[in-house]
KOLDOPA-741002 format. One line per field, with one value per residue (C-alpha): residue in three letters; residue number from 1; x, y negated, z. Coordinates in nm, 2 decimals, always signed. Layout:
# residues N
mardo	ALA/... .
marvo	NUM/... .
px	X/... .
py	Y/... .
pz	Z/... .
END
This chain:
# residues 362
mardo	MET/LYS/SER/PHE/ARG/ILE/TYR/TYR/SER/ARG/GLY/LEU/ARG/VAL/LYS/ILE/ASP/ASP/ILE/THR/ILE/LEU/LEU/ASP/PRO/LYS/SER/SER/THR/ALA/SER/ARG/ALA/ASP/LEU/VAL/LEU/VAL/THR/HIS/ALA/HIS/GLN/ASP/HIS/ALA/GLY/GLY/TYR/ILE/PHE/SER/SER/LEU/ARG/SER/LEU/VAL/VAL/SER/SER/LYS/ILE/THR/LYS/SER/ILE/VAL/GLU/LYS/ILE/THR/ARG/ARG/ARG/ALA/LEU/ASN/VAL/LYS/THR/ILE/GLN/GLU/ASN/LYS/GLN/ILE/ASP/PHE/GLY/LYS/PHE/SER/VAL/TYR/ALA/LEU/ASN/ALA/GLY/HIS/VAL/MET/GLY/SER/LEU/GLN/TYR/ILE/ILE/GLU/PHE/PRO/ASP/LEU/THR/LEU/CYS/TYR/THR/GLY/ASP/ILE/ASN/LEU/VAL/ASP/THR/ILE/THR/GLU/LYS/ARG/ALA/SER/ILE/PRO/GLU/GLY/VAL/ASP/VAL/LEU/ILE/ILE/GLU/SER/THR/TYR/GLY/SER/GLU/ASP/PHE/VAL/PHE/PRO/PRO/ARG/SER/GLU/ILE/TYR/SER/SER/ILE/LEU/GLU/TRP/VAL/GLU/TYR/GLN/VAL/ASN/ARG/GLY/GLU/ILE/VAL/VAL/LEU/GLY/GLY/TYR/ALA/LEU/GLY/LYS/GLY/GLN/GLU/LEU/THR/ALA/LEU/LEU/LYS/GLU/ILE/LEU/ASP/LYS/ILE/ALA/VAL/SER/ARG/LYS/VAL/PHE/PHE/TYR/ASN/ARG/ILE/PHE/GLU/LYS/GLU/ARG/PHE/SER/LEU/GLU/ASN/TYR/VAL/PRO/LEU/GLU/SER/SER/GLU/GLY/ARG/LYS/LEU/VAL/GLN/SER/GLY/GLY/VAL/VAL/VAL/VAL/PRO/HIS/LEU/GLU/LEU/ARG/LYS/HIS/THR/PRO/TYR/THR/ILE/SER/ARG/ARG/LEU/GLY/LEU/SER/LYS/VAL/PRO/LYS/VAL/ALA/VAL/CYS/THR/GLY/TRP/ALA/ALA/ALA/SER/SER/ARG/PHE/TYR/ALA/ILE/LYS/ARG/ALA/PHE/ASN/VAL/ASP/MET/LEU/PHE/PRO/LEU/SER/SER/HIS/ALA/ASP/VAL/GLU/GLN/LEU/LEU/SER/PHE/VAL/ASP/GLU/VAL/ARG/PRO/ARG/LEU/VAL/TYR/THR/VAL/HIS/GLY/PHE/SER/ARG/ARG/LEU/ALA/LYS/LEU/ILE/ARG/GLN/ARG/LEU/GLY/ILE/LYS/ALA/ARG/ARG/VAL/PHE/ASP/ALA/ARG/GLN/GLN/THR/LEU/THR/ARG/TYR/VAL/LYS/ASN/LEU .
marvo	1/2/3/4/5/6/7/8/9/10/11/12/13/14/15/16/17/18/19/20/21/22/23/24/25/26/27/28/29/30/31/32/33/34/35/36/37/38/39/40/41/42/43/44/45/46/47/48/49/50/51/52/53/54/55/56/57/58/59/60/61/62/63/64/65/66/67/68/69/70/71/72/73/74/75/76/77/78/79/80/81/82/83/84/85/86/87/88/89/90/91/92/93/94/95/96/97/98/99/100/101/102/103/104/105/106/107/108/109/110/111/112/113/114/115/116/117/118/119/120/121/122/123/124/125/126/127/128/129/130/131/132/133/134/135/136/137/138/139/140/141/142/143/144/145/146/147/148/149/150/151/152/153/154/155/156/157/158/159/160/161/162/163/164/165/166/167/168/169/170/171/172/173/174/175/176/177/178/179/180/181/182/183/184/185/186/187/188/189/190/191/192/193/194/195/196/197/198/199/200/201/202/203/204/205/206/207/208/209/210/211/212/213/214/215/216/217/218/219/220/221/222/223/224/225/226/227/228/229/230/231/232/233/234/235/236/237/238/239/240/241/242/243/244/245/246/247/248/249/250/251/252/253/254/255/256/257/258/259/260/261/262/263/264/265/266/267/268/269/270/271/272/273/274/275/276/277/278/279/280/281/282/283/284/285/286/287/288/289/290/291/292/293/294/295/296/297/298/299/300/301/302/303/304/305/306/307/308/309/310/311/312/313/314/315/316/317/318/319/320/321/322/323/324/325/326/327/328/329/330/331/332/333/334/335/336/337/338/339/340/341/342/343/344/345/346/347/348/349/350/351/352/353/354/355/356/357/358/359/360/361/362 .
px	+0.82/+1.15/+1.14/+0.90/+0.96/+0.74/+0.89/+0.76/+0.85/+0.59/+0.34/+0.33/+0.50/+0.45/+0.74/+0.71/+0.99/+0.89/+0.58/+0.53/+0.21/+0.14/-0.07/-0.22/+0.02/+0.11/+0.28/+0.34/+0.62/+0.31/+0.41/+0.68/+0.42/+0.30/-0.06/-0.23/-0.46/-0.63/-0.81/-1.05/-1.02/-0.86/-0.58/-0.30/-0.41/-0.48/-0.25/-0.16/-0.44/-0.60/-0.36/-0.11/-0.19/-0.11/+0.06/-0.05/-0.36/-0.54/-0.80/-1.05/-1.43/-1.68/-1.74/-1.34/-1.35/-1.62/-1.48/-1.22/-1.36/-1.55/-1.27/-1.02/-1.34/-1.19/-1.28/-1.05/-0.83/-0.71/-0.93/-1.07/-1.33/-1.42/-1.70/-1.68/-1.65/-1.58/-1.25/-1.03/-0.77/-0.44/-0.29/+0.00/-0.23/-0.58/-0.72/-1.00/-1.18/-1.31/-1.53/-1.34/-1.55/-1.34/-1.53/-1.76/-1.62/-1.32/-1.18/-0.94/-0.75/-0.65/-0.35/-0.36/-0.05/-0.02/+0.18/+0.13/-0.15/-0.15/-0.39/-0.36/-0.64/-0.58/-0.75/-1.02/-1.31/-1.42/-1.74/-2.07/-2.19/-2.46/-2.33/-2.08/-2.09/-1.78/-1.49/-1.48/-1.23/-1.01/-0.97/-0.62/-0.43/-0.06/+0.12/-0.10/-0.06/-0.26/-0.26/-0.18/-0.31/-0.41/-0.20/-0.10/-0.30/-0.36/-0.60/-0.93/-1.27/-1.56/-1.87/-1.99/-2.32/-2.18/-1.98/-2.28/-2.51/-2.21/-2.24/-2.58/-2.64/-2.37/-2.48/-2.86/-2.75/-2.55/-2.86/-3.09/-2.90/-2.87/-2.51/-2.41/-2.19/-1.94/-1.84/-1.50/-1.46/-1.28/-1.51/-1.54/-1.62/-1.74/-1.90/-2.17/-2.18/-2.25/-2.48/-2.63/-2.61/-2.79/-3.15/-3.19/-3.22/-3.23/-3.45/-3.15/-2.80/-2.59/-2.25/-1.92/-1.89/-1.64/-1.89/-2.21/-1.99/-1.92/-2.29/-2.44/-2.22/-2.28/-2.68/-2.62/-2.43/-2.62/-2.91/-3.11/-2.95/-3.19/-3.09/-2.87/-2.78/-2.48/-2.35/-2.30/-2.66/-2.89/-3.09/-2.76/-2.70/-3.07/-3.01/-2.72/-2.77/-2.99/-2.84/-2.79/-2.53/-2.21/-1.99/-1.69/-1.39/-1.18/-0.82/-1.00/-1.04/-0.64/-0.48/-0.76/-0.95/-1.32/-1.37/-1.16/-1.36/-1.67/-1.53/-1.42/-1.74/-1.93/-2.15/-2.32/-2.14/-1.84/-1.96/-1.88/-1.64/-1.61/-1.34/-1.42/-1.14/-0.96/-0.68/-0.91/-0.95/-0.59/-0.58/-0.26/-0.30/-0.69/-0.62/-0.31/-0.47/-0.79/-0.58/-0.36/-0.71/-0.85/-1.19/-1.39/-1.51/-1.34/-1.53/-1.33/-1.55/-1.29/-1.31/-1.02/-0.99/-0.87/-0.55/-0.77/-1.01/-0.64/-0.52/-0.82/-0.84/-0.50/-0.62/-0.88/-0.72/-0.39/-0.19/+0.22/+0.33/+0.19/+0.37/+0.20/+0.21/+0.12/+0.09/+0.23/+0.35/+0.66/+0.43/+0.14/+0.38/+0.52/+0.20/+0.12/+0.45/+0.39/-0.02/-0.08/+0.26/+0.29/+0.55/+0.50/+0.73/+0.67/+0.70/+1.02/+0.93/+0.57/+0.47/+0.09/+0.10/-0.08/-0.24/+0.00/+0.30/+0.08/+0.01/+0.38/+0.49/+0.26 .
py	+2.40/+2.51/+2.62/+2.60/+2.72/+2.80/+3.08/+3.31/+3.65/+3.89/+3.64/+3.34/+3.33/+3.04/+3.13/+2.93/+3.00/+3.38/+3.43/+3.53/+3.47/+3.59/+3.43/+3.65/+3.95/+4.11/+4.46/+4.68/+4.44/+4.27/+4.52/+4.27/+3.99/+3.93/+3.84/+3.85/+3.60/+3.72/+3.43/+3.64/+3.97/+3.85/+4.09/+3.84/+3.69/+4.04/+4.29/+4.40/+4.41/+4.64/+4.89/+4.93/+5.04/+4.77/+4.74/+4.44/+4.28/+4.13/+3.88/+3.79/+3.74/+4.00/+4.00/+4.05/+4.33/+4.47/+4.45/+4.61/+4.89/+4.95/+4.95/+5.18/+5.41/+5.37/+5.19/+4.90/+4.96/+4.68/+4.40/+4.11/+3.91/+3.60/+3.36/+3.01/+2.75/+2.97/+3.06/+3.33/+3.25/+3.50/+3.34/+3.15/+2.98/+2.99/+3.05/+2.85/+2.97/+2.69/+2.76/+2.78/+2.75/+3.00/+3.31/+3.49/+3.53/+3.30/+3.13/+2.85/+2.88/+2.62/+2.76/+2.55/+2.54/+2.34/+2.10/+2.19/+2.24/+2.36/+2.45/+2.68/+2.65/+2.95/+2.89/+2.60/+2.49/+2.12/+2.15/+2.25/+2.56/+2.82/+3.05/+2.85/+2.56/+2.32/+2.36/+2.22/+1.94/+2.04/+1.74/+1.69/+1.87/+1.79/+2.04/+2.13/+2.45/+2.37/+2.53/+2.36/+2.64/+2.31/+2.05/+1.89/+1.56/+1.82/+1.98/+1.71/+1.94/+1.79/+1.79/+2.10/+2.02/+1.96/+2.29/+2.47/+2.28/+2.38/+2.71/+2.77/+2.59/+2.78/+3.13/+3.02/+2.95/+3.24/+3.45/+3.31/+3.40/+3.80/+3.76/+3.99/+3.77/+3.83/+3.57/+3.66/+3.53/+3.68/+3.99/+3.82/+3.49/+3.41/+3.71/+3.61/+3.24/+3.34/+3.60/+3.36/+3.09/+3.29/+3.34/+3.04/+3.11/+3.48/+3.78/+4.00/+4.05/+4.36/+4.36/+4.58/+4.77/+4.56/+4.25/+4.53/+4.65/+4.25/+4.17/+4.40/+4.31/+3.94/+4.01/+4.15/+3.86/+3.61/+3.62/+3.84/+3.75/+4.03/+3.99/+4.23/+4.59/+4.82/+4.77/+5.14/+5.25/+5.32/+4.99/+4.75/+4.95/+4.88/+4.54/+4.47/+4.66/+4.37/+4.06/+4.03/+3.90/+4.08/+4.00/+4.12/+4.03/+3.80/+3.98/+4.33/+4.13/+4.06/+4.14/+4.22/+4.11/+4.04/+4.34/+4.56/+4.48/+4.58/+4.92/+4.91/+4.81/+5.01/+4.77/+4.79/+4.47/+4.24/+4.00/+3.63/+3.60/+3.30/+3.29/+3.10/+2.96/+2.65/+2.67/+2.52/+2.21/+2.15/+2.04/+2.06/+2.41/+2.47/+2.61/+2.81/+3.00/+3.03/+3.22/+3.43/+3.59/+3.58/+3.45/+3.20/+2.95/+2.89/+2.68/+2.49/+2.66/+2.69/+2.84/+2.63/+2.24/+2.05/+1.79/+1.50/+1.73/+1.83/+1.51/+1.35/+1.72/+1.58/+1.16/+1.29/+1.49/+1.28/+1.51/+1.42/+1.69/+1.89/+2.23/+2.32/+2.67/+2.84/+2.71/+2.37/+2.30/+2.10/+1.85/+1.84/+1.77/+1.46/+1.31/+1.38/+1.16/+0.87/+0.86/+0.88/+0.85/+1.16/+1.38/+1.67/+1.95/+2.28/+2.61/+2.77/+3.11/+3.08/+3.30/+3.36/+3.43/+3.17/+3.14/+2.94/+3.17/+3.49/+3.30/+3.22/+3.53/+3.70 .
pz	+13.72/+13.64/+13.26/+12.98/+12.63/+12.31/+12.09/+11.81/+11.82/+11.70/+11.86/+12.00/+12.32/+12.60/+12.90/+13.18/+13.48/+13.48/+13.34/+12.92/+12.80/+12.46/+12.23/+11.91/+11.92/+11.63/+11.73/+12.05/+12.15/+12.35/+12.64/+12.77/+12.82/+13.13/+12.98/+12.63/+12.52/+12.14/+12.00/+11.72/+11.54/+11.23/+11.16/+11.16/+11.47/+11.65/+11.45/+11.77/+11.94/+11.73/+11.61/+11.94/+12.31/+12.50/+12.87/+12.93/+13.05/+12.77/+12.75/+12.45/+12.39/+12.42/+12.05/+11.95/+12.20/+12.01/+11.68/+11.82/+11.99/+11.64/+11.44/+11.61/+11.75/+12.07/+12.40/+12.44/+12.77/+13.02/+12.85/+13.07/+12.82/+12.90/+12.78/+12.65/+12.91/+13.14/+13.37/+13.48/+13.77/+13.78/+14.09/+13.92/+13.64/+13.52/+13.16/+13.04/+12.72/+12.47/+12.09/+11.84/+11.58/+11.32/+11.32/+11.56/+11.90/+11.83/+12.15/+12.20/+12.57/+12.79/+13.00/+13.33/+13.57/+13.91/+13.69/+13.36/+13.12/+12.78/+12.52/+12.23/+11.97/+11.72/+11.41/+11.47/+11.25/+11.30/+11.17/+11.21/+10.95/+10.91/+11.14/+11.37/+11.62/+11.56/+11.80/+12.11/+12.19/+12.55/+12.80/+12.99/+12.80/+12.86/+12.53/+12.25/+12.04/+11.69/+11.38/+11.08/+10.80/+10.59/+10.74/+10.45/+10.28/+9.95/+10.16/+10.24/+10.22/+10.08/+10.31/+10.42/+10.26/+9.92/+9.92/+10.00/+9.74/+9.46/+9.55/+9.57/+9.23/+9.02/+9.20/+9.08/+8.74/+8.70/+8.86/+8.62/+8.29/+8.38/+8.51/+8.84/+9.06/+9.30/+9.60/+9.80/+10.12/+10.43/+10.58/+10.92/+10.90/+10.55/+10.48/+10.72/+10.65/+10.27/+10.38/+10.52/+10.30/+10.00/+10.23/+10.01/+9.71/+9.66/+9.87/+9.87/+9.81/+9.83/+10.03/+10.05/+10.30/+10.49/+10.50/+10.61/+10.91/+11.05/+10.95/+11.12/+11.47/+11.40/+11.40/+11.76/+11.88/+11.67/+11.49/+11.19/+10.87/+10.71/+10.29/+10.27/+10.16/+10.14/+9.76/+9.76/+9.85/+9.62/+9.67/+9.65/+9.33/+9.16/+9.27/+9.08/+8.75/+8.56/+8.74/+9.16/+9.35/+9.57/+9.84/+9.92/+10.11/+9.86/+9.93/+9.75/+9.48/+9.42/+9.07/+8.92/+8.62/+8.61/+8.35/+8.65/+8.92/+8.75/+8.74/+9.09/+9.20/+9.00/+8.85/+8.50/+8.34/+8.35/+8.65/+8.69/+9.01/+9.25/+9.53/+9.85/+10.03/+10.15/+9.91/+9.63/+9.80/+9.67/+9.28/+9.21/+9.30/+9.17/+8.83/+8.93/+9.19/+8.98/+8.77/+9.03/+9.10/+8.76/+8.88/+8.70/+9.01/+9.33/+9.59/+9.86/+10.16/+10.48/+10.83/+10.93/+10.97/+10.70/+10.74/+10.88/+11.12/+11.26/+11.29/+11.46/+11.67/+11.79/+11.82/+12.07/+12.28/+12.31/+12.47/+12.54/+12.28/+12.01/+11.84/+11.53/+11.40/+11.10/+10.72/+10.68/+11.01/+10.94/+10.75/+11.02/+11.27/+11.08/+11.04/+11.38/+11.47/+11.17/+11.25/+11.60/+11.77/+11.96/+12.00/+11.74/+11.61/+11.46/+11.65/+11.44/+11.25/+11.35/+11.00/+10.92/+10.54/+10.32/+9.99/+9.84/+9.90/+9.77/+9.43/+9.41/+9.47/+9.22 .
END
């Protein structure tokens, strides 16, 4: 190996000698890469895969490919699918896939060259959830590229069981009072988790069109959720007229009051609204986010790892060098150096929008 570089250019790029590998493309510039690796189907990681015709070979999970094809309504060309714990050989290097635990179909990638092994985590979740198993721990890694969305001491999540209990208790209390409840979270990931969770207390819930779309894919690939109907259906409308629960993408709640949400969703009265986001774990930001979303409650339910989980992950992997990307990348790199004694630096200009930045810009 003569040269090695990791940099950000509409996606994360790894350049080793004359080979360029693009991780999670942002645009059609992915065509300049020798290989494209897509970790999951969230738009901020697969934008270039979803919305562009890529000429480079793309590697993703079968589920991610299926989601892209359903979104675009066209066959994804030049794509090679890979399963968890499987490897694809590309001659000068190989790619091995591990579970990332973030959303259905999410993967980490180990890229192995003769004299260097890298791991790119993408977005990872390091606890078991109702719908996903925690991320696997890679072995024999020289260079680790890890997400840092919640890479600050402000973000330490309660145990998952406590978060689940808090959500169920609040929802049950509101429903018993005859309230309509609107729960917001990412359509892909939290939409399925909330749908599965609410089965414990409710026979049926209504879900928005996007959540319904991903729930159907989840059921085909994983297990039946059973207890939901489309909000737009006659059954869904009837369900929420006298008190019920609706699960929607949280970004659809931006800049809306509960009153305008009721009008937008066609509800019979003003609902009680809660958003599920890891940002709720930061007490210093809790009320700012609550005000920004005009919601009644926030729950720190996240499909990402918190700062302590990220540090534990790095400590288990023990790479020679760590690159941090997205969110609190500078802070996490410093914590890795200070606490673990491992060389760490952030990838310059790796921009993944954070809710904090969003709140500040309101």
